[in-house]
N, CA, C and O atoms as a DFTB+ gen file, in Angstrom:
584 C
 N C O
     1  1     -16.536      35.339      24.519
     2  2     -15.984      35.474      24.286
     3  2     -15.304      34.337      23.650
     4  3     -15.483      33.225      24.146
     5  1     -14.318      34.505      22.305
     6  2     -14.407      33.337      21.998
     7  2     -12.907      33.120      21.849
     8  3     -12.409      34.126      21.344
     9  1     -12.040      32.214      22.092
    10  2     -10.078      31.637      22.755
    11  2     -10.285      31.403      21.498
    12  3     -10.827      30.442      20.953
    13  1      -9.508      32.975      20.792
    14  2      -8.934      33.040      18.908
    15  2      -8.218      32.175      18.473
    16  3      -8.258      31.485      17.455
    17  1      -6.669      32.338      20.403
    18  2      -6.021      31.801      20.030
    19  2      -5.844      30.321      20.043
    20  3      -5.505      29.755      19.004
    21  1      -5.985      29.855      20.808
    22  2      -6.274      28.345      20.560
    23  2      -7.036      27.639      19.814
    24  3      -6.931      26.414      19.870
    25  1      -7.912      28.207      19.004
    26  2      -9.698      27.687      18.275
    27  2      -9.200      28.752      17.639
    28  3      -9.640      29.840      18.010
    29  1      -8.108      28.736      16.468
    30  2      -8.788      29.927      16.081
    31  2      -9.577      30.652      14.797
    32  3      -9.558      31.737      14.215
    33  1     -10.547      28.898      14.691
    34  2     -11.354      28.864      13.521
    35  2     -12.622      28.250      13.684
    36  3     -12.797      27.085      14.043
    37  1     -13.542      29.119      13.393
    38  2     -14.944      29.430      14.025
    39  2     -15.967      28.078      12.534
    40  3     -15.784      27.818      11.345
    41  1     -16.931      27.648      13.579
    42  2     -18.099      26.845      13.075
    43  2     -18.492      28.066      12.391
    44  3     -18.287      29.270      12.541
    45  1     -19.412      26.993      11.234
    46  2     -20.093      28.255      10.322
    47  2     -21.298      29.026      11.207
    48  3     -21.785      30.138      11.006
    49  1     -21.561      28.189      12.101
    50  2     -22.424      28.717      12.611
    51  2     -22.071      29.889      13.698
    52  3     -22.740      30.820      14.147
    53  1     -20.773      29.457      13.919
    54  2     -20.385      30.585      14.882
    55  2     -20.178      31.815      14.055
    56  3     -20.566      32.884      14.526
    57  1     -19.623      31.787      12.902
    58  2     -19.368      32.898      11.770
    59  2     -20.794      33.231      12.128
    60  3     -20.872      34.171      12.918
    61  1     -21.482      32.915      11.902
    62  2     -23.478      33.485      11.159
    63  2     -23.110      34.602      12.200
    64  3     -22.870      35.737      11.789
    65  1     -23.049      34.247      13.796
    66  2     -23.581      34.499      15.942
    67  2     -22.472      35.719      15.579
    68  3     -22.913      36.848      15.792
    69  1     -20.994      35.641      15.024
    70  2     -19.991      36.811      15.503
    71  2     -19.006      36.339      14.781
    72  3     -17.924      36.430      15.362
    73  1     -18.951      35.747      13.466
    74  2     -17.795      36.146      12.418
    75  2     -16.574      37.331      12.403
    76  3     -15.349      37.353      12.521
    77  1     -18.115      38.683      12.096
    78  2     -17.658      39.580      12.196
    79  2     -16.408      40.506      13.735
    80  3     -15.666      41.489      13.707
    81  1     -16.653      39.859      14.446
    82  2     -15.482      40.240      15.735
    83  2     -13.972      38.844      15.392
    84  3     -13.024      38.881      16.177
    85  1     -13.956      38.138      14.633
    86  2     -12.704      37.700      14.038
    87  2     -11.865      38.379      14.643
    88  3     -12.438      39.180      15.381
    89  1     -10.865      38.445      14.687
    90  2      -8.984      39.040      14.419
    91  2      -9.047      38.625      13.353
    92  3      -9.251      39.524      12.536
    93  1      -8.956      37.482      12.857
    94  2      -8.323      37.584      11.025
    95  2      -9.619      36.617      10.681
    96  3     -10.586      36.342      11.391
    97  1      -9.226      36.116       9.062
    98  2      -9.772      35.946       7.926
    99  2     -10.398      34.566       8.561
   100  3      -9.561      33.884       9.152
   101  1     -12.176      33.873       8.526
   102  2     -12.146      33.363       8.657
   103  2     -11.994      32.768       7.281
   104  3     -12.317      33.406       6.279
   105  1     -11.247      30.914       7.205
   106  2     -11.585      30.231       5.527
   107  2     -12.682      29.156       5.322
   108  3     -12.876      28.074       5.875
   109  1     -13.364      29.854       4.290
   110  2     -13.711      29.440       4.208
   111  2     -14.222      28.795       2.770
   112  3     -15.234      28.102       2.668
   113  1     -13.175      29.215       1.470
   114  2     -12.578      28.653       0.627
   115  2     -12.132      27.796       0.183
   116  3     -11.993      27.218       1.261
   117  1     -11.666      26.990      -0.634
   118  2     -10.099      26.514      -0.920
   119  2      -9.115      27.829      -1.085
   120  3      -9.347      28.963      -1.504
   121  1      -7.649      27.057      -0.465
   122  2      -5.992      28.044      -0.171
   123  2      -4.846      27.375      -0.748
   124  3      -4.902      26.148      -0.658
   125  1      -3.712      27.903      -1.377
   126  2      -2.500      27.360      -1.042
   127  2      -1.576      27.443      -0.631
   128  3      -0.836      28.150      -1.314
   129  1      -0.945      26.881       0.628
   130  2      -0.363      27.146       1.469
   131  2       1.775      26.960       1.181
   132  3       2.662      26.913       0.329
   133  1       1.571      26.934       2.214
   134  2       3.399      26.294       3.268
   135  2       3.013      25.559       3.713
   136  3       1.960      25.775       4.312
   137  1       3.713      23.889       3.735
   138  2       3.704      23.397       5.126
   139  2       4.767      22.927       5.908
   140  3       5.646      22.131       5.578
   141  1       4.539      23.704       7.359
   142  2       5.350      24.394       7.716
   143  2       5.886      23.054       8.821
   144  3       7.093      22.872       8.985
   145  1       4.910      22.227       9.488
   146  2       5.212      21.188      10.201
   147  2       4.181      19.940       9.698
   148  3       3.138      20.183       9.091
   149  1       4.689      18.370      10.087
   150  2       4.215      17.820      10.154
   151  2       3.556      17.058      11.595
   152  3       4.364      16.380      12.231
   153  1       2.441      17.124      12.013
   154  2       2.370      16.947      13.217
   155  2       2.210      14.845      13.434
   156  3       2.441      14.294      14.510
   157  1       1.936      14.348      12.600
   158  2       1.208      12.631      12.049
   159  2       0.708      12.744      10.726
   160  3       0.891      13.473       9.751
   161  1       0.032      11.790      11.028
   162  2      -0.625      11.351       9.822
   163  2      -1.506      12.002       9.380
   164  3      -1.623      12.008       8.154
   165  1      -2.557      12.877      10.290
   166  2      -3.096      13.247       9.507
   167  2      -3.974      15.506      10.318
   168  3      -4.940      16.265      10.396
   169  1      -2.165      15.206      10.700
   170  2      -2.878      16.818      11.083
   171  2      -0.927      18.142      10.296
   172  3       0.192      17.992       9.805
   173  1      -1.672      18.970      10.655
   174  2      -0.195      19.050       9.595
   175  2      -0.583      20.984       9.589
   176  3      -1.717      21.463       9.579
   177  1       1.103      21.991       9.601
   178  2       0.687      23.530      10.131
   179  2       0.869      24.147       8.508
   180  3       1.705      24.070       7.608
   181  1      -0.051      24.599       8.673
   182  2       0.613      25.456       7.282
   183  2       1.134      26.990       7.499
   184  3       1.129      27.397       8.660
   185  1       1.508      27.725       6.638
   186  2       1.850      29.249       6.608
   187  2       1.291      29.813       5.496
   188  3       1.963      29.610       4.485
   189  1       0.073      30.594       5.292
   190  2      -0.165      31.105       4.073
   191  2       0.012      32.901       4.391
   192  3       0.411      33.519       5.378
   193  1      -0.395      33.251       3.306
   194  2       0.012      35.237       3.169
   195  2      -1.153      35.726       3.393
   196  3      -1.256      36.952       3.435
   197  1      -2.514      34.751       3.625
   198  2      -3.339      35.570       4.162
   199  2      -3.948      36.276       6.424
   200  3      -4.531      37.112       7.115
   201  1      -3.097      34.949       6.382
   202  2      -2.505      35.550       8.321
   203  2      -0.991      35.781       8.557
   204  3      -0.181      35.970       7.649
   205  1      -0.718      35.748       9.811
   206  2       0.013      36.552      10.399
   207  2       0.457      35.375      11.417
   208  3       1.557      35.351      11.969
   209  1      -0.478      34.478      11.573
   210  2       0.358      33.383      12.303
   211  2      -0.295      31.982      11.651
   212  3      -1.255      31.899      10.885
   213  1       0.593      30.836      12.239
   214  2       0.563      29.227      11.516
   215  2      -0.534      29.114      12.253
   216  3      -0.939      29.693      13.261
   217  1      -1.058      28.031      11.385
   218  2      -2.025      27.277      11.927
   219  2      -2.535      25.441      11.277
   220  3      -2.519      24.960      10.144
   221  1      -2.885      24.938      12.453
   222  2      -3.078      23.442      12.275
   223  2      -4.657      23.270      11.362
   224  3      -5.722      23.882      11.436
   225  1      -4.072      21.888      10.331
   226  2      -5.021      21.783       8.973
   227  2      -4.993      20.581       9.876
   228  3      -4.058      20.444      10.664
   229  1      -6.266      19.435       9.782
   230  2      -6.973      18.487      10.283
   231  2      -7.200      17.754       8.775
   232  3      -7.790      18.262       7.821
   233  1      -6.751      16.805       8.810
   234  2      -6.956      15.879       6.993
   235  2      -8.360      15.278       6.971
   236  3      -8.550      14.323       7.724
   237  1      -9.966      15.964       5.758
   238  2     -10.582      15.017       5.814
   239  2     -10.667      13.916       5.611
   240  3     -10.105      13.403       4.644
   241  1     -11.187      13.431       6.223
   242  2     -11.763      12.348       5.247
   243  2     -11.293      10.940       5.767
   244  3     -11.871       9.876       5.544
   245  1      -9.437      11.227       6.948
   246  2      -9.014      10.069       6.623
   247  2      -8.960      10.295       8.963
   248  3      -9.364      11.208       9.683
   249  1      -8.250       8.916       9.299
   250  2      -7.616       8.487      10.624
   251  2      -6.420       8.392       9.882
   252  3      -6.265       8.018       8.719
   253  1      -5.580       8.789      10.730
   254  2      -3.847       7.784      10.848
   255  2      -3.548       7.387      12.155
   256  3      -3.990       7.815      13.221
   257  1      -2.950       6.741      11.981
   258  2      -2.864       5.969      14.052
   259  2      -1.863       7.141      14.292
   260  3      -0.963       7.740      13.702
   261  1      -2.744       7.130      15.893
   262  2      -1.665       8.044      16.911
   263  2       0.012       7.244      16.314
   264  3       0.469       6.425      15.517
   265  1       0.449       8.358      17.556
   266  2       2.190       8.167      16.942
   267  2       2.747       6.913      18.226
   268  3       3.705       6.161      18.047
   269  1       1.973       6.939      19.358
   270  2       1.925       6.243      20.305
   271  2       1.731       4.689      19.975
   272  3       2.310       3.761      20.540
   273  1       0.549       4.580      18.670
   274  2       0.749       3.768      18.267
   275  2       0.905       3.161      16.834
   276  3      -0.034       2.669      16.208
   277  1       2.311       3.258      16.342
   278  2       2.562       3.428      15.433
   279  2       2.262       4.019      14.487
   280  3       2.180       3.456      13.396
   281  1       1.974       5.549      14.680
   282  2       1.781       5.773      13.450
   283  2       3.181       7.347      12.835
   284  3       3.094       8.403      12.208
   285  1       4.307       6.534      13.540
   286  2       5.623       7.531      12.894
   287  2       5.519       6.846      11.596
   288  3       4.482       7.247      11.067
   289  1       5.923       6.272      11.087
   290  2       5.565       5.000      10.000
   291  2       5.029       6.285       8.871
   292  3       5.715       6.754       7.964
   293  1       3.552       6.693       9.247
   294  2       2.447       7.350       8.578
   295  2       3.182       8.697       8.835
   296  3       2.961       9.310       7.791
   297  1       3.878       9.450       9.578
   298  2       4.340      10.669       9.706
   299  2       5.041      10.998       9.031
   300  3       4.945      12.133       8.563
   301  1       6.134      10.091       8.650
   302  2       7.760      10.444       8.442
   303  2       7.682      10.342       6.756
   304  3       8.540      10.761       5.979
   305  1       5.732       9.308       6.224
   306  2       5.694       9.296       4.634
   307  2       5.616      10.213       4.230
   308  3       6.211      10.663       3.250
   309  1       4.582      10.881       5.142
   310  2       3.753      12.786       4.905
   311  2       4.622      13.131       4.374
   312  3       4.721      13.138       3.147
   313  1       5.711      13.613       5.389
   314  2       6.981      14.411       5.624
   315  2       7.571      14.614       4.481
   316  3       7.637      15.703       3.911
   317  1       8.170      13.250       3.976
   318  2       9.154      13.046       2.931
   319  2       8.060      13.990       2.440
   320  3       8.411      15.167       2.355
   321  1       6.352      13.601       1.980
   322  2       5.872      14.238       0.905
   323  2       5.348      15.816       0.536
   324  3       5.242      16.265      -0.605
   325  1       5.135      16.332       1.440
   326  2       5.197      17.436       1.930
   327  2       4.804      18.082       2.300
   328  3       3.740      18.692       2.194
   329  1       6.478      18.104       3.419
   330  2       7.308      19.184       4.239
   331  2       8.021      20.414       3.685
   332  3       9.050      20.286       3.022
   333  1       7.747      21.016       3.820
   334  2       8.669      22.804       2.922
   335  2       7.862      22.380       1.787
   336  3       8.342      23.178       0.981
   337  1       6.772      21.561       0.930
   338  2       6.049      22.193      -0.414
   339  2       5.085      23.736       0.018
   340  3       5.037      24.362       1.077
   341  1       4.405      23.964      -1.300
   342  2       3.511      24.396      -1.593
   343  2       1.923      23.246      -1.890
   344  3       1.741      22.809      -3.026
   345  1       0.801      22.847      -0.601
   346  2       0.263      22.596      -1.154
   347  2      -0.717      23.720      -1.617
   348  3      -0.520      24.932      -1.702
   349  1      -2.368      22.618      -2.028
   350  2      -3.491      22.851      -2.405
   351  2      -4.712      22.186      -1.261
   352  3      -5.182      21.077      -1.009
   353  1      -4.877      23.603      -0.771
   354  2      -6.693      22.705       0.358
   355  2      -7.649      23.388      -0.452
   356  3      -7.791      24.441      -1.074
   357  1      -8.647      21.606       0.019
   358  2      -9.505      21.808       0.123
   359  2     -10.450      21.841       0.147
   360  3     -11.036      20.880      -0.351
   361  1     -11.546      23.347       0.939
   362  2     -12.535      22.976       1.874
   363  2     -13.345      22.577       1.226
   364  3     -13.400      22.599      -0.003
   365  1     -14.621      21.854       2.505
   366  2     -15.599      22.017       2.614
   367  2     -16.798      22.678       3.484
   368  3     -17.103      22.543       4.669
   369  1     -17.499      23.642       2.166
   370  2     -17.872      24.636       3.296
   371  2     -18.667      23.704       4.131
   372  3     -19.141      24.287       5.106
   373  1     -18.949      22.517       4.068
   374  2     -20.412      21.847       4.996
   375  2     -19.166      21.366       6.643
   376  3     -19.557      21.096       7.779
   377  1     -18.223      21.402       6.318
   378  2     -18.206      20.724       7.101
   379  2     -16.842      21.088       7.279
   380  3     -16.111      20.303       6.676
   381  1     -15.938      22.401       8.162
   382  2     -14.532      22.764       7.484
   383  2     -14.130      22.773       8.852
   384  3     -12.934      23.059       8.804
   385  1     -14.501      22.599      10.203
   386  2     -14.284      22.790      11.410
   387  2     -14.381      21.718      12.405
   388  3     -15.537      21.509      12.773
   389  1     -13.306      20.840      13.042
   390  2     -13.600      19.631      13.952
   391  2     -13.787      19.907      15.323
   392  3     -13.842      21.067      15.730
   393  1     -13.909      18.743      16.205
   394  2     -14.560      19.512      17.233
   395  2     -13.631      20.225      18.427
   396  3     -14.074      20.636      19.499
   397  1     -11.778      20.288      17.843
   398  2     -10.732      20.763      19.044
   399  2     -10.532      22.094      17.434
   400  3      -9.432      22.586      17.180
   401  1     -11.387      22.317      16.870
   402  2     -11.477      24.175      15.999
   403  2      -9.980      23.947      15.131
   404  3      -9.079      24.785      15.167
   405  1      -9.918      22.969      14.538
   406  2      -8.904      22.486      13.548
   407  2      -9.209      22.880      11.993
   408  3      -9.567      21.927      11.300
   409  1      -9.150      23.710      11.570
   410  2      -9.525      24.189      10.507
   411  2      -9.399      22.036      10.004
   412  3      -8.918      21.159      10.722
   413  1     -10.033      21.864       8.578
   414  2      -9.983      20.154       7.703
   415  2      -9.943      20.455       7.154
   416  3     -10.526      21.539       7.154
   417  1      -9.323      20.099       5.984
   418  2      -9.133      19.371       4.347
   419  2      -8.590      18.578       3.756
   420  3      -7.646      17.897       4.156
   421  1      -9.087      18.546       2.751
   422  2      -8.312      17.765       1.407
   423  2      -7.235      18.863       1.501
   424  3      -7.304      20.090       1.571
   425  1      -5.902      17.712       1.472
   426  2      -4.474      17.807       0.469
   427  2      -4.034      17.719      -0.281
   428  3      -3.376      16.681      -0.355
   429  1      -3.986      18.544      -1.333
   430  2      -3.419      17.846      -2.497
   431  2      -2.071      18.264      -2.498
   432  3      -1.925      19.275      -1.810
   433  1      -0.752      17.740      -3.164
   434  2       0.372      17.640      -3.597
   435  2       1.105      17.483      -4.613
   436  3       1.894      16.548      -4.475
   437  1       1.187      18.167      -5.850
   438  2       1.247      18.966      -7.227
   439  2       0.442      17.520      -7.753
   440  3       1.067      16.787      -8.519
   441  1      -1.034      17.108      -7.300
   442  2      -2.117      17.228      -7.646
   443  2      -2.774      16.061      -7.690
   444  3      -3.729      15.883      -8.446
   445  1      -2.163      14.861      -6.611
   446  2      -2.526      13.942      -5.474
   447  2      -2.665      13.945      -4.447
   448  3      -1.680      14.032      -3.714
   449  1      -3.626      13.874      -4.058
   450  2      -4.851      13.540      -2.979
   451  2      -3.767      13.039      -1.888
   452  3      -2.971      12.243      -2.386
   453  1      -3.551      13.307      -0.559
   454  2      -2.302      13.319       0.060
   455  2      -2.860      12.231       1.485
   456  3      -2.181      11.423       2.120
   457  1      -4.512      12.642       1.671
   458  2      -5.180      11.669       2.558
   459  2      -5.785      10.212       1.620
   460  3      -5.745       9.153       2.246
   461  1      -6.282      10.167       0.287
   462  2      -6.383       9.361      -0.182
   463  2      -4.885       7.982      -0.212
   464  3      -4.867       6.799       0.129
   465  1      -3.854       8.877      -0.775
   466  2      -2.991       8.216      -0.469
   467  2      -2.217       7.324       0.165
   468  3      -1.674       6.266      -0.153
   469  1      -2.290       8.024       1.190
   470  2      -1.910       7.501       2.753
   471  2      -3.232       6.573       2.862
   472  3      -3.173       5.812       3.827
   473  1      -4.522       6.457       2.018
   474  2      -5.237       5.197       2.529
   475  2      -4.841       4.383       2.246
   476  3      -4.460       3.426       2.920
   477  1      -4.824       4.578       0.993
   478  2      -4.406       3.408      -0.420
   479  2      -3.058       2.800       0.295
   480  3      -3.099       1.648       0.728
   481  1      -1.969       3.516       0.403
   482  2      -1.057       2.542       0.841
   483  2      -1.241       2.255       2.569
   484  3      -0.314       1.760       3.209
   485  1      -2.022       2.480       2.954
   486  2      -2.596       1.301       4.606
   487  2      -1.899       2.078       5.425
   488  3      -1.450       1.393       6.344
   489  1      -1.442       3.804       5.557
   490  2      -1.181       4.657       6.156
   491  2      -2.151       4.953       7.994
   492  3      -2.223       4.946       9.223
   493  1      -2.778       5.219       6.316
   494  2      -5.176       5.706       7.470
   495  2      -5.702       5.063       6.437
   496  3      -5.651       4.645       5.280
   497  1      -6.619       5.302       8.198
   498  2      -8.207       4.600       7.326
   499  2      -9.817       5.243       6.185
   500  3     -10.796       4.755       6.750
   501  1     -10.001       5.550       5.720
   502  2     -11.088       5.935       5.795
   503  2     -11.166       6.942       7.446
   504  3     -10.574       6.729       8.504
   505  1     -11.983       7.863       7.133
   506  2     -12.387       8.126       8.502
   507  2     -13.842       7.031       8.592
   508  3     -14.556       6.504       7.739
   509  1     -13.805       7.033      10.599
   510  2     -14.481       6.690      11.306
   511  2     -14.627       5.426      10.868
   512  3     -15.739       4.943      10.652
   513  1     -13.442       4.737      10.688
   514  2     -13.200       3.152       9.997
   515  2     -11.856       3.116      11.497
   516  3     -10.793       2.497      11.544
   517  1     -12.243       3.676      12.126
   518  2     -10.857       3.152      13.222
   519  2     -11.690       2.660      14.575
   520  3     -11.616       1.436      14.682
   521  1     -12.115       3.003      15.159
   522  2     -13.085       2.031      15.245
   523  2     -12.291       2.392      17.114
   524  3     -12.149       1.425      17.863
   525  1     -11.640       4.614      17.862
   526  2     -11.121       4.315      18.392
   527  2     -11.800       3.932      19.825
   528  3     -12.711       3.132      19.609
   529  1     -11.676       4.215      21.155
   530  2     -13.124       3.513      22.168
   531  2     -13.745       2.385      22.001
   532  3     -14.437       2.134      22.988
   533  1     -13.807       1.571      21.166
   534  2     -14.876       0.406      21.021
   535  2     -14.374      -0.275      21.558
   536  3     -13.260      -0.521      21.097
   537  1     -14.656      -0.832      22.483
   538  2     -15.110      -2.233      24.066
   539  2     -14.163      -3.413      22.496
   540  3     -14.408      -3.161      21.316
   541  1     -13.685      -3.976      22.699
   542  2     -12.923      -5.410      21.135
   543  2     -14.050      -6.596      21.729
   544  3     -14.149      -7.037      22.874
   545  1     -14.694      -6.866      20.736
   546  2     -15.769      -8.127      21.058
   547  2     -14.353      -9.206      21.155
   548  3     -13.178      -8.850      21.243
   549  1     -14.940     -10.743      21.104
   550  2     -13.900     -11.490      20.833
   551  2     -13.274     -11.683      19.489
   552  3     -12.078     -11.604      19.209
   553  1     -14.830     -12.095      18.282
   554  2     -13.926     -11.543      17.412
   555  2     -13.456     -10.800      17.060
   556  3     -12.997     -11.036      15.942
   557  1     -13.275      -9.930      17.396
   558  2     -12.319      -8.693      17.149
   559  2     -10.513      -9.115      17.966
   560  3      -9.416      -8.787      17.513
   561  1     -10.850     -10.019      19.408
   562  2     -10.077     -10.306      19.428
   563  2      -8.868     -12.014      19.176
   564  3      -7.794     -12.401      19.636
   565  1      -9.969     -12.570      18.126
   566  2      -9.847     -13.618      17.594
   567  2      -9.201     -13.297      16.072
   568  3      -8.700     -14.150      15.338
   569  1      -9.340     -11.794      15.762
   570  2      -8.857     -12.175      14.163
   571  2      -7.615     -11.174      14.770
   572  3      -7.204     -10.703      13.710
   573  1      -6.858     -10.630      15.728
   574  2      -5.821     -10.776      15.855
   575  2      -4.611     -11.638      16.206
   576  3      -3.411     -11.455      16.409
   577  1      -5.347     -12.519      16.189
   578  2      -4.357     -13.461      16.551
   579  2      -4.931     -14.674      15.835
   580  3      -4.604     -15.856      15.940
   581  1      -5.888     -14.085      15.063
   582  2      -5.469     -15.470      13.843
   583  2      -6.067     -15.107      12.893
   584  3      -6.040     -15.770      11.856
């Protein structure tokens, strides 16, 4: 049995296997939503008219720093841009759900891709460039100091 409360989104394979059992609509198309919370620079909570609960969305294709790693600035910038606003969410049908069961998507506000804006302003990196969990090499250590 799938835990729909903690993991409301199903992967494409799960939709094929038992999506008809889902108690709510599975998101496979672009949609508009209200931004009700900004968790950090790459995760927000959305409210829509087709679900009776708010749900998280992880920005597709970017990595923002965690809050304990200096990510407060990214979060505050993003809050100022989209909190309380209606945004467009663009869904990549082949890459809809992350490993934690969060919906993935591009977030557009007033025609601007907020993920691309964060990367260009230095608040985030393209996905996969963060090097999380990588053991630092000697050259990485020297780059920090010189």
